[in-house]
PyMOL Python script that loads the backbone (N, CA, C, O; Angstrom):
from pymol import cmd

cmd.read_pdbstr("""\
ATOM      1  N   MET A   1       0.677  -1.248  -0.079  1.00  0.00           N
ATOM      2  CA  MET A   1       0.070   0.054  -0.035  1.00  0.00           C
ATOM      3  C   MET A   1       0.883   1.165  -0.006  1.00  0.00           C
ATOM      4  O   MET A   1       1.891   1.181   0.700  1.00  0.00           O
ATOM      5  N   ARG A   2       0.529   2.172  -0.753  1.00  0.00           N
ATOM      6  CA  ARG A   2       1.215   3.364  -0.960  1.00  0.00           C
ATOM      7  C   ARG A   2       0.350   4.531  -0.450  1.00  0.00           C
ATOM      8  O   ARG A   2      -0.821   4.583  -0.825  1.00  0.00           O
ATOM      9  N   VAL A   3       0.873   5.530   0.431  1.00  0.00           N
ATOM     10  CA  VAL A   3       0.221   6.576   0.867  1.00  0.00           C
ATOM     11  C   VAL A   3       0.995   7.807   0.341  1.00  0.00           C
ATOM     12  O   VAL A   3       2.225   7.779   0.317  1.00  0.00           O
ATOM     13  N   SER A   4       0.318   8.858  -0.070  1.00  0.00           N
ATOM     14  CA  SER A   4       0.963  10.069  -0.668  1.00  0.00           C
ATOM     15  C   SER A   4       0.522  11.338  -0.042  1.00  0.00           C
ATOM     16  O   SER A   4      -0.665  11.662   0.001  1.00  0.00           O
ATOM     17  N   ARG A   5       1.463  12.034   0.431  1.00  0.00           N
ATOM     18  CA  ARG A   5       0.786  13.481   0.966  1.00  0.00           C
ATOM     19  C   ARG A   5       1.502  14.530   0.317  1.00  0.00           C
ATOM     20  O   ARG A   5       1.775  15.562   0.930  1.00  0.00           O
ATOM     21  N   GLY A   6       1.870  14.330  -1.019  1.00  0.00           N
ATOM     22  CA  GLY A   6       2.537  15.396  -1.815  1.00  0.00           C
ATOM     23  C   GLY A   6       3.737  14.799  -2.521  1.00  0.00           C
ATOM     24  O   GLY A   6       3.970  13.610  -2.304  1.00  0.00           O
ATOM     25  N   ALA A   7       4.453  15.412  -3.261  1.00  0.00           N
ATOM     26  CA  ALA A   7       5.605  15.077  -3.807  1.00  0.00           C
ATOM     27  C   ALA A   7       6.740  14.392  -3.049  1.00  0.00           C
ATOM     28  O   ALA A   7       7.380  13.428  -3.468  1.00  0.00           O
ATOM     29  N   ARG A   8       6.928  15.090  -1.735  1.00  0.00           N
ATOM     30  CA  ARG A   8       7.995  14.551  -1.061  1.00  0.00           C
ATOM     31  C   ARG A   8       7.619  13.644   0.202  1.00  0.00           C
ATOM     32  O   ARG A   8       8.507  13.251   0.959  1.00  0.00           O
ATOM     33  N   ASP A   9       6.287  13.330   0.402  1.00  0.00           N
ATOM     34  CA  ASP A   9       5.716  12.385   1.578  1.00  0.00           C
ATOM     35  C   ASP A   9       5.162  11.336   0.831  1.00  0.00           C
ATOM     36  O   ASP A   9       4.010  11.429   0.406  1.00  0.00           O
ATOM     37  N   ILE A  10       5.957  10.207   0.594  1.00  0.00           N
ATOM     38  CA  ILE A  10       5.322   9.098   0.015  1.00  0.00           C
ATOM     39  C   ILE A  10       5.787   7.940   0.995  1.00  0.00           C
ATOM     40  O   ILE A  10       6.974   7.841   1.307  1.00  0.00           O
ATOM     41  N   PHE A  11       4.828   7.075   1.468  1.00  0.00           N
ATOM     42  CA  PHE A  11       4.898   6.130   2.484  1.00  0.00           C
ATOM     43  C   PHE A  11       4.477   4.757   1.830  1.00  0.00           C
ATOM     44  O   PHE A  11       3.390   4.643   1.263  1.00  0.00           O
ATOM     45  N   SER A  12       5.294   3.819   1.921  1.00  0.00           N
ATOM     46  CA  SER A  12       5.123   2.434   1.482  1.00  0.00           C
ATOM     47  C   SER A  12       4.744   1.515   2.736  1.00  0.00           C
ATOM     48  O   SER A  12       5.326   1.703   3.804  1.00  0.00           O
ATOM     49  N   PHE A  13       3.853   0.610   2.618  1.00  0.00           N
ATOM     50  CA  PHE A  13       3.508  -0.139   3.676  1.00  0.00           C
ATOM     51  C   PHE A  13       3.672  -1.707   3.179  1.00  0.00           C
ATOM     52  O   PHE A  13       3.229  -2.030   2.077  1.00  0.00           O
ATOM     53  N   LEU A  14       4.279  -2.596   3.973  1.00  0.00           N
ATOM     54  CA  LEU A  14       4.466  -3.792   3.409  1.00  0.00           C
ATOM     55  C   LEU A  14       3.755  -4.779   4.395  1.00  0.00           C
ATOM     56  O   LEU A  14       4.132  -4.977   5.549  1.00  0.00           O
ATOM     57  N   MET A  15       2.807  -5.302   3.866  1.00  0.00           N
ATOM     58  CA  MET A  15       2.021  -6.080   4.811  1.00  0.00           C
ATOM     59  C   MET A  15       2.244  -7.528   4.562  1.00  0.00           C
ATOM     60  O   MET A  15       2.343  -7.988   3.424  1.00  0.00           O
ATOM     61  N   LEU A  16       2.325  -8.285   5.719  1.00  0.00           N
ATOM     62  CA  LEU A  16       2.688  -9.729   5.744  1.00  0.00           C
ATOM     63  C   LEU A  16       1.511 -10.655   6.368  1.00  0.00           C
ATOM     64  O   LEU A  16       0.902 -10.342   7.390  1.00  0.00           O
ATOM     65  N   ALA A  17       1.304 -11.674   5.722  1.00  0.00           N
ATOM     66  CA  ALA A  17       0.252 -12.637   5.992  1.00  0.00           C
ATOM     67  C   ALA A  17       0.622 -13.198   7.394  1.00  0.00           C
ATOM     68  O   ALA A  17       1.768 -13.582   7.627  1.00  0.00           O
ATOM     69  N   PRO A  18      -0.400 -13.240   8.353  1.00  0.00           N
ATOM     70  CA  PRO A  18      -0.184 -13.671   9.861  1.00  0.00           C
ATOM     71  C   PRO A  18       0.684 -15.050   9.964  1.00  0.00           C
ATOM     72  O   PRO A  18       1.367 -15.348  10.944  1.00  0.00           O
ATOM     73  N   ASP A  19       0.534 -15.864   8.744  1.00  0.00           N
ATOM     74  CA  ASP A  19       1.202 -17.182   8.932  1.00  0.00           C
ATOM     75  C   ASP A  19       2.693 -17.217   8.272  1.00  0.00           C
ATOM     76  O   ASP A  19       3.253 -18.288   8.036  1.00  0.00           O
ATOM     77  N   ALA A  20       3.299 -15.921   7.991  1.00  0.00           N
ATOM     78  CA  ALA A  20       4.493 -15.778   7.369  1.00  0.00           C
ATOM     79  C   ALA A  20       5.432 -16.133   8.506  1.00  0.00           C
ATOM     80  O   ALA A  20       5.179 -15.616   9.594  1.00  0.00           O
ATOM     81  N   GLY A  21       6.569 -17.007   8.405  1.00  0.00           N
ATOM     82  CA  GLY A  21       7.493 -17.434   9.332  1.00  0.00           C
ATOM     83  C   GLY A  21       8.008 -16.195   9.989  1.00  0.00           C
ATOM     84  O   GLY A  21       8.114 -15.118   9.403  1.00  0.00           O
ATOM     85  N   GLU A  22       8.345 -16.420  11.327  1.00  0.00           N
ATOM     86  CA  GLU A  22       9.020 -15.205  11.934  1.00  0.00           C
ATOM     87  C   GLU A  22      10.189 -14.839  11.361  1.00  0.00           C
ATOM     88  O   GLU A  22      10.310 -13.627  11.185  1.00  0.00           O
ATOM     89  N   GLU A  23      11.269 -15.671  10.949  1.00  0.00           N
ATOM     90  CA  GLU A  23      12.516 -15.423  10.410  1.00  0.00           C
ATOM     91  C   GLU A  23      12.239 -14.656   8.938  1.00  0.00           C
ATOM     92  O   GLU A  23      12.852 -13.621   8.676  1.00  0.00           O
ATOM     93  N   ALA A  24      11.385 -15.170   8.108  1.00  0.00           N
ATOM     94  CA  ALA A  24      11.144 -14.488   6.893  1.00  0.00           C
ATOM     95  C   ALA A  24      10.549 -13.374   7.121  1.00  0.00           C
ATOM     96  O   ALA A  24      10.878 -12.444   6.384  1.00  0.00           O
ATOM     97  N   ALA A  25       9.718 -13.160   7.971  1.00  0.00           N
ATOM     98  CA  ALA A  25       8.875 -11.793   8.167  1.00  0.00           C
ATOM     99  C   ALA A  25      10.020 -10.808   8.561  1.00  0.00           C
ATOM    100  O   ALA A  25      10.066  -9.719   7.990  1.00  0.00           O
ATOM    101  N   ARG A  26      10.943 -11.134   9.504  1.00  0.00           N
ATOM    102  CA  ARG A  26      11.936 -10.173   9.910  1.00  0.00           C
ATOM    103  C   ARG A  26      12.847  -9.706   8.923  1.00  0.00           C
ATOM    104  O   ARG A  26      13.306  -8.564   8.959  1.00  0.00           O
ATOM    105  N   ALA A  27      13.168 -10.649   7.924  1.00  0.00           N
ATOM    106  CA  ALA A  27      13.842 -10.401   6.857  1.00  0.00           C
ATOM    107  C   ALA A  27      13.285  -9.418   5.821  1.00  0.00           C
ATOM    108  O   ALA A  27      13.871  -8.504   5.242  1.00  0.00           O
ATOM    109  N   ALA A  28      11.941  -9.848   5.723  1.00  0.00           N
ATOM    110  CA  ALA A  28      11.337  -8.951   4.788  1.00  0.00           C
ATOM    111  C   ALA A  28      11.124  -7.317   5.360  1.00  0.00           C
ATOM    112  O   ALA A  28      11.261  -6.301   4.678  1.00  0.00           O
ATOM    113  N   MET A  29      10.798  -7.385   6.628  1.00  0.00           N
ATOM    114  CA  MET A  29      10.828  -5.998   7.245  1.00  0.00           C
ATOM    115  C   MET A  29      12.261  -5.137   7.149  1.00  0.00           C
ATOM    116  O   MET A  29      12.361  -3.930   6.929  1.00  0.00           O
ATOM    117  N   THR A  30      13.222  -5.988   7.350  1.00  0.00           N
ATOM    118  CA  THR A  30      14.548  -5.524   7.290  1.00  0.00           C
ATOM    119  C   THR A  30      14.887  -4.811   5.783  1.00  0.00           C
ATOM    120  O   THR A  30      15.368  -3.687   5.641  1.00  0.00           O
ATOM    121  N   LEU A  31      14.556  -5.643   4.821  1.00  0.00           N
ATOM    122  CA  LEU A  31      14.596  -5.204   3.382  1.00  0.00           C
ATOM    123  C   LEU A  31      13.669  -4.156   3.198  1.00  0.00           C
ATOM    124  O   LEU A  31      14.123  -3.305   2.433  1.00  0.00           O
ATOM    125  N   ALA A  32      12.513  -3.899   3.626  1.00  0.00           N
ATOM    126  CA  ALA A  32      11.421  -2.962   3.350  1.00  0.00           C
ATOM    127  C   ALA A  32      12.002  -1.512   3.974  1.00  0.00           C
ATOM    128  O   ALA A  32      11.655  -0.464   3.430  1.00  0.00           O
ATOM    129  N   VAL A  33      12.781  -1.495   4.983  1.00  0.00           N
ATOM    130  CA  VAL A  33      13.149  -0.149   5.671  1.00  0.00           C
ATOM    131  C   VAL A  33      14.472   0.346   5.222  1.00  0.00           C
ATOM    132  O   VAL A  33      14.976   1.384   5.651  1.00  0.00           O
ATOM    133  N   ARG A  34      15.075  -0.520   4.249  1.00  0.00           N
ATOM    134  CA  ARG A  34      16.410   0.140   3.918  1.00  0.00           C
ATOM    135  C   ARG A  34      16.351   1.335   2.927  1.00  0.00           C
ATOM    136  O   ARG A  34      15.739   1.277   1.861  1.00  0.00           O
ATOM    137  N   ASP A  35      17.035   2.422   3.361  1.00  0.00           N
ATOM    138  CA  ASP A  35      17.088   3.635   2.571  1.00  0.00           C
ATOM    139  C   ASP A  35      17.550   3.511   1.303  1.00  0.00           C
ATOM    140  O   ASP A  35      17.102   4.313   0.485  1.00  0.00           O
ATOM    141  N   ASP A  36      18.458   2.580   0.883  1.00  0.00           N
ATOM    142  CA  ASP A  36      19.136   2.454  -0.321  1.00  0.00           C
ATOM    143  C   ASP A  36      18.594   1.372  -1.198  1.00  0.00           C
ATOM    144  O   ASP A  36      19.281   0.942  -2.125  1.00  0.00           O
ATOM    145  N   ASP A  37      17.409   0.914  -0.955  1.00  0.00           N
ATOM    146  CA  ASP A  37      16.681  -0.218  -1.795  1.00  0.00           C
ATOM    147  C   ASP A  37      15.475   0.265  -2.229  1.00  0.00           C
ATOM    148  O   ASP A  37      14.654   0.780  -1.470  1.00  0.00           O
ATOM    149  N   SER A  38      15.309   0.116  -3.508  1.00  0.00           N
ATOM    150  CA  SER A  38      14.059   0.419  -4.202  1.00  0.00           C
ATOM    151  C   SER A  38      13.197  -0.745  -4.535  1.00  0.00           C
ATOM    152  O   SER A  38      12.339  -0.585  -5.404  1.00  0.00           O
ATOM    153  N   ALA A  39      13.316  -1.854  -3.971  1.00  0.00           N
ATOM    154  CA  ALA A  39      12.717  -3.086  -4.305  1.00  0.00           C
ATOM    155  C   ALA A  39      11.214  -2.891  -4.038  1.00  0.00           C
ATOM    156  O   ALA A  39      10.792  -2.143  -3.156  1.00  0.00           O
ATOM    157  N   SER A  40      10.466  -3.589  -4.830  1.00  0.00           N
ATOM    158  CA  SER A  40       8.901  -3.598  -4.851  1.00  0.00           C
ATOM    159  C   SER A  40       8.574  -4.604  -3.625  1.00  0.00           C
ATOM    160  O   SER A  40       9.444  -5.338  -3.157  1.00  0.00           O
ATOM    161  N   ALA A  41       7.305  -4.574  -3.171  1.00  0.00           N
ATOM    162  CA  ALA A  41       6.691  -5.394  -2.280  1.00  0.00           C
ATOM    163  C   ALA A  41       6.856  -6.899  -2.823  1.00  0.00           C
ATOM    164  O   ALA A  41       7.326  -7.767  -2.088  1.00  0.00           O
ATOM    165  N   ALA A  42       6.466  -7.159  -4.084  1.00  0.00           N
ATOM    166  CA  ALA A  42       6.607  -8.339  -4.686  1.00  0.00           C
ATOM    167  C   ALA A  42       8.035  -8.912  -4.632  1.00  0.00           C
ATOM    168  O   ALA A  42       8.262 -10.044  -4.205  1.00  0.00           O
ATOM    169  N   GLU A  43       8.921  -8.132  -5.055  1.00  0.00           N
ATOM    170  CA  GLU A  43      10.468  -8.443  -4.987  1.00  0.00           C
ATOM    171  C   GLU A  43      10.949  -8.854  -3.488  1.00  0.00           C
ATOM    172  O   GLU A  43      11.712  -9.798  -3.280  1.00  0.00           O
ATOM    173  N   ILE A  44      10.498  -8.168  -2.647  1.00  0.00           N
ATOM    174  CA  ILE A  44      10.892  -8.279  -1.047  1.00  0.00           C
ATOM    175  C   ILE A  44      10.323  -9.671  -0.670  1.00  0.00           C
ATOM    176  O   ILE A  44      11.048 -10.477  -0.085  1.00  0.00           O
ATOM    177  N   LEU A  45       9.055  -9.969  -0.989  1.00  0.00           N
ATOM    178  CA  LEU A  45       8.424 -11.062  -0.654  1.00  0.00           C
ATOM    179  C   LEU A  45       9.052 -12.352  -1.280  1.00  0.00           C
ATOM    180  O   LEU A  45       9.215 -13.383  -0.627  1.00  0.00           O
ATOM    181  N   ALA A  46       9.391 -12.214  -2.591  1.00  0.00           N
ATOM    182  CA  ALA A  46      10.107 -13.229  -3.348  1.00  0.00           C
ATOM    183  C   ALA A  46      11.339 -13.619  -2.728  1.00  0.00           C
ATOM    184  O   ALA A  46      11.615 -14.796  -2.498  1.00  0.00           O
ATOM    185  N   ALA A  47      12.230 -12.458  -2.400  1.00  0.00           N
ATOM    186  CA  ALA A  47      13.458 -12.613  -1.909  1.00  0.00           C
ATOM    187  C   ALA A  47      13.474 -13.385  -0.486  1.00  0.00           C
ATOM    188  O   ALA A  47      14.474 -13.985  -0.091  1.00  0.00           O
ATOM    189  N   THR A  48      12.254 -13.307   0.248  1.00  0.00           N
ATOM    190  CA  THR A  48      12.311 -13.788   1.565  1.00  0.00           C
ATOM    191  C   THR A  48      11.547 -15.072   1.578  1.00  0.00           C
ATOM    192  O   THR A  48      11.434 -15.708   2.626  1.00  0.00           O
ATOM    193  N   GLY A  49      11.016 -15.481   0.447  1.00  0.00           N
ATOM    194  CA  GLY A  49      10.252 -16.727   0.428  1.00  0.00           C
ATOM    195  C   GLY A  49       8.874 -16.747   0.973  1.00  0.00           C
ATOM    196  O   GLY A  49       8.352 -17.833   1.225  1.00  0.00           O
ATOM    197  N   ILE A  50       8.236 -15.621   1.177  1.00  0.00           N
ATOM    198  CA  ILE A  50       6.867 -15.415   1.634  1.00  0.00           C
ATOM    199  C   ILE A  50       5.726 -15.406   0.394  1.00  0.00           C
ATOM    200  O   ILE A  50       5.726 -14.592  -0.529  1.00  0.00           O
ATOM    201  N   ASP A  51       5.007 -16.212   0.531  1.00  0.00           N
ATOM    202  CA  ASP A  51       3.826 -16.280  -0.479  1.00  0.00           C
ATOM    203  C   ASP A  51       3.007 -15.104  -0.571  1.00  0.00           C
ATOM    204  O   ASP A  51       2.292 -14.795   0.382  1.00  0.00           O
ATOM    205  N   PRO A  52       3.041 -14.398  -1.651  1.00  0.00           N
ATOM    206  CA  PRO A  52       2.296 -13.051  -1.816  1.00  0.00           C
ATOM    207  C   PRO A  52       0.862 -13.190  -1.760  1.00  0.00           C
ATOM    208  O   PRO A  52       0.232 -12.143  -1.613  1.00  0.00           O
ATOM    209  N   ARG A  53       0.224 -14.260  -1.846  1.00  0.00           N
ATOM    210  CA  ARG A  53      -1.086 -14.524  -2.067  1.00  0.00           C
ATOM    211  C   ARG A  53      -1.876 -13.354  -2.352  1.00  0.00           C
ATOM    212  O   ARG A  53      -3.082 -13.462  -2.571  1.00  0.00           O
TER     213      ARG A  53
END
""", "prot")
cmd.dss("prot")
cmd.show_as("cartoon", "prot")
cmd.util.cbc("prot")
cmd.orient("prot")
């Protein structure tokens, strides 16, 4: 989900299924908050082995 409040305020939220494993969920959240990474949610989920359902 993306929320925008103008050109400079764009927030992206990564939502994980409740049954995502703890280790995979932590890895996905770590990737999601990196400043130097522009990976999409689909890429983050694929990289951590989480089913995107």
